C-alpha positions as CSV (number, residue, x, y, z in Angstrom):
1,M,-3.1,-7.1,2.3
2,I,-4.8,-4.9,-0.2
3,H,-1.9,-4.1,-2.5
4,K,1.8,-4.7,-3.0
5,V,4.4,-2.5,-4.7
6,T,8.1,-2.8,-5.4
7,A,9.2,0.8,-4.5
8,L,9.0,2.3,-1.0
9,V,8.1,5.7,-2.5
10,D,5.0,4.2,-4.1
11,A,4.0,2.5,-0.8
12,T,4.5,5.8,1.0
13,M,2.3,7.7,-1.5
14,L,-0.5,5.2,-1.3
15,K,-0.3,5.2,2.5
16,G,-0.6,9.0,2.5
17,M,-3.6,8.9,0.1
18,L,-5.4,6.3,2.3
19,E,-4.6,8.2,5.5
20,E,-6.0,11.4,4.0
21,N,-9.3,9.4,3.7
22,E,-9.0,8.4,7.4
23,I,-8.1,4.8,6.7
24,P,-5.5,3.4,9.1
25,V,-2.6,1.8,7.1
26,Q,0.4,-0.4,7.9
27,I,3.3,-1.0,5.5
28,L,5.2,-4.2,5.7
29,N,8.6,-4.2,3.8
30,K,9.4,-7.7,2.6
31,K,12.2,-6.6,0.2
32,D,15.4,-8.5,0.5
33,S,18.0,-6.3,2.2
34,S,20.9,-7.6,0.1
35,Y,19.1,-7.8,-3.3
36,L,16.6,-4.9,-3.5
37,T,15.1,-6.3,-6.7
38,F,13.6,-9.3,-4.8
39,G,10.4,-8.9,-2.7
40,Y,7.6,-6.5,-2.3
41,I,6.3,-3.9,0.1
42,E,2.8,-4.8,1.2
43,I,0.1,-2.4,2.3
44,Y,-2.5,-3.5,4.9
45,V,-5.7,-1.9,6.2
46,P,-8.2,-3.1,8.8
47,L,-10.8,-5.5,7.3
48,K,-13.7,-3.0,7.8
49,F,-11.9,-0.5,5.6
50,K,-10.9,-3.0,2.9
51,E,-13.7,-2.2,0.4
52,L,-13.2,1.6,0.6
53,A,-9.4,1.2,0.4
54,D,-9.7,-1.0,-2.7
55,S,-12.0,1.5,-4.4
56,L,-9.6,4.4,-3.6
57,L,-6.6,2.5,-4.8
58,K,-8.2,1.5,-8.1
59,K,-9.3,5.1,-8.7
60,S,-5.8,6.3,-7.8
61,L,-3.9,3.7,-9.9
62,L,-6.0,4.5,-13.0
63,N,-4.8,8.1,-13.0
């Protein structure tokens, strides 16, 4: 896991940004289905892309 967010829209935007940079991405939704305020949506990339993905996420989240 390289990042976790609470909103699906945030996860989708980050996934799109990573895919634009040719990084394969998987999203795992661990939010509670009854109480949407509990849990996170986790973003995963293959290990060989982790460093690049971390760098892109940090740059993206600073803006």
